[in-house]
Biopython code that builds the backbone (N, CA, C, O; Angstrom):
import numpy as np
from Bio.PDB.StructureBuilder import StructureBuilder

atoms = [
    (1, "UNK", "N", (72.221, 98.091, -39.569)),
    (1, "UNK", "CA", (72.087, 96.648, -40.574)),
    (1, "UNK", "C", (73.047, 96.668, -41.796)),
    (1, "UNK", "O", (73.260, 97.535, -42.644)),
    (2, "UNK", "N", (73.630, 95.238, -41.576)),
    (2, "UNK", "CA", (74.225, 94.825, -42.881)),
    (2, "UNK", "C", (73.494, 95.180, -44.376)),
    (2, "UNK", "O", (72.343, 95.057, -44.796)),
    (3, "UNK", "N", (74.651, 95.638, -44.906)),
    (3, "UNK", "CA", (74.284, 96.141, -46.839)),
    (3, "UNK", "C", (73.862, 94.947, -47.603)),
    (3, "UNK", "O", (73.143, 95.089, -48.592)),
    (4, "UNK", "N", (74.245, 93.816, -47.224)),
    (4, "UNK", "CA", (73.217, 92.604, -48.004)),
    (4, "UNK", "C", (71.678, 92.417, -47.228)),
    (4, "UNK", "O", (70.708, 91.923, -47.802)),
    (5, "UNK", "N", (71.671, 92.659, -46.540)),
    (5, "UNK", "CA", (70.656, 92.924, -45.648)),
    (5, "UNK", "C", (69.181, 94.320, -46.168)),
    (5, "UNK", "O", (67.962, 94.197, -46.281)),
    (6, "UNK", "N", (69.983, 95.342, -46.327)),
    (6, "UNK", "CA", (69.162, 96.113, -46.819)),
    (6, "UNK", "C", (68.836, 95.911, -48.539)),
    (6, "UNK", "O", (67.925, 96.536, -49.080)),
    (7, "UNK", "N", (69.610, 95.070, -49.189)),
    (7, "UNK", "CA", (69.971, 94.683, -50.488)),
    (7, "UNK", "C", (69.096, 93.882, -50.935)),
    (7, "UNK", "O", (68.511, 93.942, -52.017)),
    (8, "UNK", "N", (69.004, 93.197, -50.192)),
    (8, "UNK", "CA", (67.998, 92.147, -50.289)),
    (8, "UNK", "C", (66.782, 92.966, -49.498)),
    (8, "UNK", "O", (66.014, 92.997, -50.459)),
    (9, "UNK", "N", (66.379, 93.346, -48.913)),
    (9, "UNK", "CA", (64.958, 94.011, -48.211)),
    (9, "UNK", "C", (64.607, 94.808, -49.603)),
    (9, "UNK", "O", (63.446, 94.743, -50.008)),
    (10, "UNK", "N", (65.908, 95.812, -50.597)),
    (10, "UNK", "CA", (65.286, 96.205, -51.839)),
    (10, "UNK", "C", (64.873, 95.683, -52.756)),
    (10, "UNK", "O", (63.842, 95.997, -53.350)),
    (11, "UNK", "N", (65.801, 94.574, -53.087)),
    (11, "UNK", "CA", (64.995, 94.031, -54.254)),
    (11, "UNK", "C", (63.436, 93.419, -53.923)),
    (11, "UNK", "O", (62.662, 93.326, -54.876)),
    (12, "UNK", "N", (62.846, 92.876, -52.160)),
    (12, "UNK", "CA", (61.892, 92.300, -51.906)),
    (12, "UNK", "C", (61.054, 93.943, -52.160)),
    (12, "UNK", "O", (59.849, 94.122, -51.989)),
    (13, "UNK", "N", (61.752, 94.686, -52.468)),
    (13, "UNK", "CA", (60.866, 95.820, -52.077)),
    (13, "UNK", "C", (59.830, 96.122, -53.890)),
    (13, "UNK", "O", (58.627, 96.099, -54.149)),
    (14, "UNK", "N", (60.883, 96.335, -54.616)),
    (14, "UNK", "CA", (61.091, 96.075, -55.600)),
    (14, "UNK", "C", (59.841, 94.985, -56.577)),
    (14, "UNK", "O", (58.939, 95.263, -57.368)),
    (15, "UNK", "N", (60.401, 93.637, -55.991)),
    (15, "UNK", "CA", (59.252, 92.611, -56.579)),
    (15, "UNK", "C", (57.988, 92.762, -56.608)),
    (15, "UNK", "O", (57.265, 92.490, -57.566)),
    (16, "UNK", "N", (57.650, 93.204, -55.562)),
    (16, "UNK", "CA", (55.972, 93.653, -54.486)),
    (16, "UNK", "C", (55.897, 94.539, -55.247)),
    (16, "UNK", "O", (54.890, 94.525, -55.954)),
    (17, "UNK", "N", (57.027, 95.843, -55.480)),
    (17, "UNK", "CA", (56.139, 97.347, -56.428)),
    (17, "UNK", "C", (55.708, 96.138, -57.639)),
    (17, "UNK", "O", (54.507, 96.010, -57.875)),
    (18, "UNK", "N", (56.691, 95.278, -58.381)),
    (18, "UNK", "CA", (56.550, 95.196, -59.810)),
    (18, "UNK", "C", (54.817, 94.172, -59.998)),
    (18, "UNK", "O", (53.956, 94.320, -60.865)),
    (19, "UNK", "N", (54.846, 93.083, -58.691)),
    (19, "UNK", "CA", (53.851, 92.682, -58.630)),
    (19, "UNK", "C", (51.976, 93.499, -58.560)),
    (19, "UNK", "O", (50.979, 93.335, -59.264)),
    (20, "UNK", "N", (52.240, 94.282, -57.459)),
    (20, "UNK", "CA", (50.996, 95.436, -57.509)),
    (20, "UNK", "C", (50.703, 95.514, -58.841)),
    (20, "UNK", "O", (49.812, 94.941, -59.467)),
    (21, "UNK", "N", (51.958, 96.665, -59.395)),
    (21, "UNK", "CA", (51.589, 96.966, -61.072)),
    (21, "UNK", "C", (51.095, 96.052, -62.176)),
    (21, "UNK", "O", (50.128, 96.188, -62.925)),
    (22, "UNK", "N", (52.080, 94.997, -62.085)),
    (22, "UNK", "CA", (50.986, 94.036, -62.875)),
    (22, "UNK", "C", (49.567, 93.877, -62.483)),
    (22, "UNK", "O", (48.703, 93.528, -63.287)),
    (23, "UNK", "N", (49.340, 94.137, -61.241)),
    (23, "UNK", "CA", (48.043, 93.571, -60.758)),
    (23, "UNK", "C", (47.336, 94.970, -61.211)),
    (23, "UNK", "O", (46.491, 94.723, -62.072)),
    (24, "UNK", "N", (47.394, 96.000, -60.985)),
    (24, "UNK", "CA", (47.146, 97.431, -61.178)),
    (24, "UNK", "C", (46.728, 97.153, -63.071)),
    (24, "UNK", "O", (45.657, 97.241, -63.672)),
    (25, "UNK", "N", (47.878, 96.865, -63.455)),
    (25, "UNK", "CA", (47.359, 97.016, -64.903)),
    (25, "UNK", "C", (46.183, 96.031, -65.467)),
    (25, "UNK", "O", (45.475, 96.368, -66.416)),
    (26, "UNK", "N", (46.072, 95.019, -64.921)),
    (26, "UNK", "CA", (44.935, 93.381, -64.813)),
    (26, "UNK", "C", (44.168, 94.373, -64.936)),
    (26, "UNK", "O", (44.100, 95.060, -65.955)),
    (27, "UNK", "N", (43.361, 94.586, -63.671)),
    (27, "UNK", "CA", (42.242, 95.580, -63.010)),
    (27, "UNK", "C", (42.191, 96.972, -63.815)),
    (27, "UNK", "O", (41.082, 97.501, -63.880)),
    (28, "UNK", "N", (43.027, 97.472, -64.295)),
    (28, "UNK", "CA", (43.114, 98.794, -65.864)),
    (28, "UNK", "C", (41.704, 98.152, -66.724)),
    (28, "UNK", "O", (40.520, 98.478, -66.802)),
    (29, "UNK", "N", (42.852, 96.701, -67.493)),
    (29, "UNK", "CA", (42.597, 95.948, -68.465)),
    (29, "UNK", "C", (41.227, 95.237, -68.255)),
    (29, "UNK", "O", (40.723, 94.734, -69.260)),
    (30, "UNK", "N", (40.525, 95.130, -67.001)),
    (30, "UNK", "CA", (39.007, 94.618, -66.941)),
    (30, "UNK", "C", (38.313, 95.531, -66.985)),
    (30, "UNK", "O", (37.246, 95.288, -67.547)),
    (31, "UNK", "N", (38.517, 97.199, -66.389)),
    (31, "UNK", "CA", (37.667, 97.693, -66.031)),
    (31, "UNK", "C", (37.321, 98.261, -67.406)),
    (31, "UNK", "O", (36.106, 98.244, -67.607)),
    (32, "UNK", "N", (38.037, 98.753, -68.393)),
    (32, "UNK", "CA", (38.161, 99.081, -69.765)),
    (32, "UNK", "C", (37.044, 98.463, -70.266)),
    (32, "UNK", "O", (36.466, 99.188, -71.076)),
    (33, "UNK", "N", (36.621, 97.601, -70.125)),
    (33, "UNK", "CA", (35.778, 96.324, -71.012)),
    (33, "UNK", "C", (34.143, 97.466, -70.931)),
    (33, "UNK", "O", (33.472, 97.936, -71.849)),
    (34, "UNK", "N", (33.997, 97.568, -69.517)),
    (34, "UNK", "CA", (32.463, 98.748, -69.358)),
    (34, "UNK", "C", (32.847, 99.186, -70.109)),
    (34, "UNK", "O", (33.904, 99.797, -69.949)),
    (35, "UNK", "N", (32.296, 99.144, -71.231)),
    (35, "UNK", "CA", (32.248, 101.313, -71.590)),
    (35, "UNK", "C", (30.982, 101.435, -72.076)),
    (35, "UNK", "O", (30.763, 102.562, -72.520)),
    (36, "UNK", "N", (29.261, 99.995, -72.215)),
    (36, "UNK", "CA", (28.195, 100.578, -72.724)),
    (36, "UNK", "C", (27.874, 101.424, -71.272)),
    (36, "UNK", "O", (28.412, 101.251, -70.179)),
    (37, "UNK", "N", (26.875, 102.338, -71.622)),
    (37, "UNK", "CA", (25.906, 102.835, -70.005)),
    (37, "UNK", "C", (25.774, 101.864, -69.125)),
    (37, "UNK", "O", (26.202, 101.743, -67.977)),
    (38, "UNK", "N", (24.917, 100.959, -70.024)),
    (38, "UNK", "CA", (24.036, 99.857, -69.480)),
    (38, "UNK", "C", (25.452, 99.228, -68.726)),
    (38, "UNK", "O", (25.369, 99.515, -67.532)),
    (39, "UNK", "N", (26.474, 98.619, -68.952)),
    (39, "UNK", "CA", (27.826, 97.906, -68.399)),
    (39, "UNK", "C", (28.173, 98.799, -67.368)),
    (39, "UNK", "O", (28.360, 98.252, -66.281)),
    (40, "UNK", "N", (28.370, 100.547, -67.420)),
    (40, "UNK", "CA", (28.783, 100.651, -66.555)),
    (40, "UNK", "C", (27.823, 100.734, -65.477)),
    (40, "UNK", "O", (28.170, 100.673, -64.298)),
    (41, "UNK", "N", (26.154, 100.924, -65.998)),
    (41, "UNK", "CA", (25.801, 101.151, -64.554)),
    (41, "UNK", "C", (25.356, 99.916, -63.646)),
    (41, "UNK", "O", (24.808, 100.288, -62.609)),
    (42, "UNK", "N", (25.476, 98.389, -63.810)),
    (42, "UNK", "CA", (25.743, 97.601, -63.844)),
    (42, "UNK", "C", (27.376, 97.349, -62.581)),
    (42, "UNK", "O", (27.415, 97.166, -61.364)),
    (43, "UNK", "N", (28.058, 97.418, -63.227)),
    (43, "UNK", "CA", (29.476, 98.162, -62.774)),
    (43, "UNK", "C", (29.061, 99.033, -61.201)),
    (43, "UNK", "O", (29.169, 98.646, -60.037)),
    (44, "UNK", "N", (28.642, 100.129, -61.682)),
    (44, "UNK", "CA", (28.288, 101.252, -60.215)),
    (44, "UNK", "C", (27.578, 100.700, -59.299)),
    (44, "UNK", "O", (27.818, 100.970, -58.122)),
    (45, "UNK", "N", (26.266, 99.561, -59.743)),
    (45, "UNK", "CA", (25.667, 99.311, -58.945)),
    (45, "UNK", "C", (26.072, 97.826, -58.013)),
    (45, "UNK", "O", (25.269, 97.417, -57.175)),
    (46, "UNK", "N", (27.182, 97.214, -58.227)),
    (46, "UNK", "CA", (27.771, 96.421, -57.459)),
    (46, "UNK", "C", (29.143, 96.493, -56.841)),
    (46, "UNK", "O", (29.616, 95.664, -56.064)),
    (47, "UNK", "N", (29.912, 97.951, -57.429)),
    (47, "UNK", "CA", (30.287, 98.862, -56.252)),
    (47, "UNK", "C", (30.004, 99.711, -55.869)),
    (47, "UNK", "O", (30.994, 100.411, -55.655)),
    (48, "UNK", "N", (28.694, 100.393, -55.474)),
    (48, "UNK", "CA", (27.550, 101.123, -54.782)),
    (48, "UNK", "C", (27.122, 99.824, -53.279)),
    (48, "UNK", "O", (26.584, 100.235, -52.251)),
    (49, "UNK", "N", (27.460, 98.467, -53.459)),
    (49, "UNK", "CA", (27.977, 97.908, -51.913)),
    (49, "UNK", "C", (28.602, 97.507, -51.372)),
    (49, "UNK", "O", (28.459, 96.560, -50.599)),
    (50, "UNK", "N", (29.689, 98.238, -51.663)),
    (50, "UNK", "CA", (30.815, 98.338, -50.693)),
    (50, "UNK", "C", (30.872, 99.992, -50.480)),
    (50, "UNK", "O", (30.171, 100.863, -50.995)),
    (51, "UNK", "N", (31.977, 100.100, -49.521)),
    (51, "UNK", "CA", (32.192, 101.322, -49.229)),
    (51, "UNK", "C", (33.797, 102.222, -50.440)),
    (51, "UNK", "O", (34.636, 101.953, -51.300)),
    (52, "UNK", "N", (33.284, 103.275, -49.641)),
    (52, "UNK", "CA", (34.569, 103.770, -50.734)),
    (52, "UNK", "C", (35.572, 103.772, -50.571)),
    (52, "UNK", "O", (36.221, 104.280, -51.485)),
    (53, "UNK", "N", (36.358, 103.246, -49.382)),
    (53, "UNK", "CA", (37.277, 103.098, -48.827)),
    (53, "UNK", "C", (38.030, 101.823, -50.134)),
    (53, "UNK", "O", (39.025, 101.700, -50.848)),
    (54, "UNK", "N", (36.777, 101.113, -49.796)),
    (54, "UNK", "CA", (37.126, 99.563, -50.481)),
    (54, "UNK", "C", (36.470, 99.342, -52.008)),
    (54, "UNK", "O", (36.025, 98.336, -52.560)),
    (55, "UNK", "N", (36.595, 100.572, -52.392)),
    (55, "UNK", "CA", (35.806, 100.939, -54.395)),
    (55, "UNK", "C", (37.443, 102.187, -54.662)),
    (55, "UNK", "O", (38.057, 102.194, -55.729)),
    (56, "UNK", "N", (37.766, 102.936, -53.665)),
    (56, "UNK", "CA", (38.885, 103.496, -54.264)),
    (56, "UNK", "C", (39.731, 103.363, -55.377)),
    (56, "UNK", "O", (39.717, 104.295, -56.180)),
    (57, "UNK", "N", (40.449, 102.426, -55.591)),
    (57, "UNK", "CA", (41.325, 102.392, -56.833)),
    (57, "UNK", "C", (40.420, 101.698, -57.617)),
    (57, "UNK", "O", (40.860, 101.913, -58.747)),
    (58, "UNK", "N", (39.715, 101.200, -57.708)),
    (58, "UNK", "CA", (38.797, 100.917, -58.873)),
    (58, "UNK", "C", (38.030, 102.056, -59.596)),
    (58, "UNK", "O", (37.909, 102.036, -60.821)),
    (59, "UNK", "N", (37.343, 103.371, -58.582)),
    (59, "UNK", "CA", (36.784, 104.015, -59.117)),
    (59, "UNK", "C", (37.831, 105.441, -59.400)),
    (59, "UNK", "O", (37.494, 106.498, -59.933)),
    (60, "UNK", "N", (39.244, 105.046, -58.827)),
    (60, "UNK", "CA", (40.096, 105.926, -59.838)),
    (60, "UNK", "C", (40.527, 105.492, -61.626)),
    (60, "UNK", "O", (40.627, 105.838, -62.803)),
    (61, "UNK", "N", (40.615, 104.742, -60.876)),
    (61, "UNK", "CA", (41.026, 103.989, -62.941)),
    (61, "UNK", "C", (39.398, 104.055, -63.480)),
    (61, "UNK", "O", (39.370, 103.960, -64.707)),
    (62, "UNK", "N", (38.478, 104.150, -63.067)),
    (62, "UNK", "CA", (37.445, 104.354, -63.890)),
    (62, "UNK", "C", (37.632, 105.869, -64.112)),
    (62, "UNK", "O", (37.691, 106.241, -65.284)),
    (63, "UNK", "N", (37.726, 106.726, -63.198)),
    (63, "UNK", "CA", (37.365, 107.987, -63.379)),
    (63, "UNK", "C", (38.579, 108.685, -64.197)),
    (63, "UNK", "O", (38.357, 109.787, -64.697)),
    (64, "UNK", "N", (40.091, 107.975, -64.381)),
    (64, "UNK", "CA", (40.946, 108.285, -65.127)),
    (64, "UNK", "C", (40.609, 107.956, -66.935)),
    (64, "UNK", "O", (40.991, 108.629, -67.893)),
    (65, "UNK", "N", (39.658, 106.515, -66.938)),
    (65, "UNK", "CA", (39.446, 106.080, -68.283)),
    (65, "UNK", "C", (38.587, 106.927, -69.165)),
    (65, "UNK", "O", (38.671, 107.289, -70.339)),
    (66, "UNK", "N", (37.078, 107.266, -67.455)),
    (66, "UNK", "CA", (36.493, 108.652, -68.620)),
    (66, "UNK", "C", (36.994, 109.469, -69.341)),
    (66, "UNK", "O", (36.636, 109.792, -70.473)),
    (67, "UNK", "N", (38.537, 110.157, -68.239)),
    (67, "UNK", "CA", (38.809, 111.633, -68.873)),
    (67, "UNK", "C", (39.903, 111.224, -69.982)),
    (67, "UNK", "O", (40.432, 112.093, -70.675)),
    (68, "UNK", "N", (40.214, 109.860, -70.117)),
    (68, "UNK", "CA", (41.262, 109.649, -71.237)),
    (68, "UNK", "C", (40.421, 109.681, -72.254)),
    (68, "UNK", "O", (40.909, 110.037, -73.327)),
    (69, "UNK", "N", (38.523, 109.227, -72.212)),
    (69, "UNK", "CA", (38.373, 108.779, -73.451)),
    (69, "UNK", "C", (37.722, 109.768, -73.907)),
    (69, "UNK", "O", (37.391, 109.803, -75.093)),
    (70, "UNK", "N", (37.322, 111.084, -72.744)),
    (70, "UNK", "CA", (36.511, 112.318, -73.133)),
    (70, "UNK", "C", (37.748, 112.929, -73.641)),
    (70, "UNK", "O", (37.299, 114.015, -74.007)),
    (71, "UNK", "N", (38.866, 112.957, -73.880)),
    (71, "UNK", "CA", (39.704, 113.725, -74.016)),
    (71, "UNK", "C", (40.471, 113.531, -75.507)),
    (71, "UNK", "O", (41.083, 114.222, -76.321)),
    (72, "UNK", "N", (40.061, 112.222, -75.338)),
    (72, "UNK", "CA", (40.499, 111.983, -76.936)),
    (72, "UNK", "C", (39.604, 112.180, -77.638)),
    (72, "UNK", "O", (39.838, 112.810, -78.669)),
    (73, "UNK", "N", (37.843, 111.597, -77.288)),
    (73, "UNK", "CA", (37.028, 112.359, -78.515)),
    (73, "UNK", "C", (37.040, 113.641, -78.240)),
    (73, "UNK", "O", (36.104, 113.929, -78.987)),
    (74, "UNK", "N", (37.394, 114.831, -77.688)),
    (74, "UNK", "CA", (37.624, 115.992, -78.193)),
    (74, "UNK", "C", (38.691, 116.153, -79.345)),
    (74, "UNK", "O", (38.335, 117.176, -79.930)),
    (75, "UNK", "N", (39.700, 115.712, -79.899)),
    (75, "UNK", "CA", (40.962, 115.914, -80.928)),
    (75, "UNK", "C", (40.124, 115.464, -82.124)),
    (75, "UNK", "O", (39.235, 114.627, -82.282)),
    (76, "UNK", "N", (40.817, 116.438, -82.985)),
    (76, "UNK", "CA", (39.868, 115.967, -84.542)),
    (76, "UNK", "C", (41.459, 116.262, -85.028)),
    (76, "UNK", "O", (42.025, 117.355, -84.990)),
    (77, "UNK", "N", (42.175, 114.629, -85.625)),
    (77, "UNK", "CA", (43.504, 115.125, -86.138)),
    (77, "UNK", "C", (44.057, 115.321, -85.400)),
    (77, "UNK", "O", (44.237, 116.509, -85.131)),
    (78, "UNK", "N", (44.587, 114.458, -84.719)),
    (78, "UNK", "CA", (45.177, 115.101, -83.261)),
    (78, "UNK", "C", (45.416, 116.206, -82.417)),
    (78, "UNK", "O", (46.148, 116.435, -81.454)),
    (79, "UNK", "N", (44.792, 116.661, -82.904)),
    (79, "UNK", "CA", (44.507, 118.231, -82.599)),
    (79, "UNK", "C", (43.376, 118.642, -81.367)),
    (79, "UNK", "O", (42.273, 118.859, -81.869)),
    (80, "UNK", "N", (43.389, 118.752, -80.308)),
    (80, "UNK", "CA", (42.630, 119.482, -79.577)),
    (80, "UNK", "C", (41.658, 120.351, -79.765)),
    (80, "UNK", "O", (41.928, 121.521, -80.036)),
    (81, "UNK", "N", (40.864, 120.078, -79.694)),
    (81, "UNK", "CA", (39.465, 121.632, -80.714)),
    (81, "UNK", "C", (38.805, 122.121, -78.933)),
    (81, "UNK", "O", (37.946, 122.994, -78.811)),
]
sb = StructureBuilder()
sb.init_structure("model")
sb.init_model(0)
sb.init_chain("A")
sb.init_seg("    ")
for serial, (resi, resn, name, xyz) in enumerate(atoms, 1):
    if name == "N":
        sb.init_residue(resn, " ", resi, " ")
    sb.init_atom(name, np.array(xyz, "f"), 0.0, 1.0, " ", f" {name:<3s}", serial, name[0])
structure = sb.get_structure()
C-alpha cells in the first residue's frame, strides 16, 4: 500500500476518533443532567425498554458518573476519608 494511502487512512481514522470522542463527551454531559432520584428512575425506565447491548455505553457513562459523585462526596477538605 502506498505511503500516501496509509497517510490518508490514518487521517480519516484520527478524524473519526475525534468525532466519536466529541459525541461521547456530549452524551456524558447530557446524562450528567439526570441527577435527582426521580430523573434517574425515569432514565432507567427508558433504558429498560432496550437491550443491554443497546444501552451499554450509556450505562457505562452513568456508572462512571455515579462513582465520581460518590468519590467526591467522600472527600473532606480535598482528602479522602
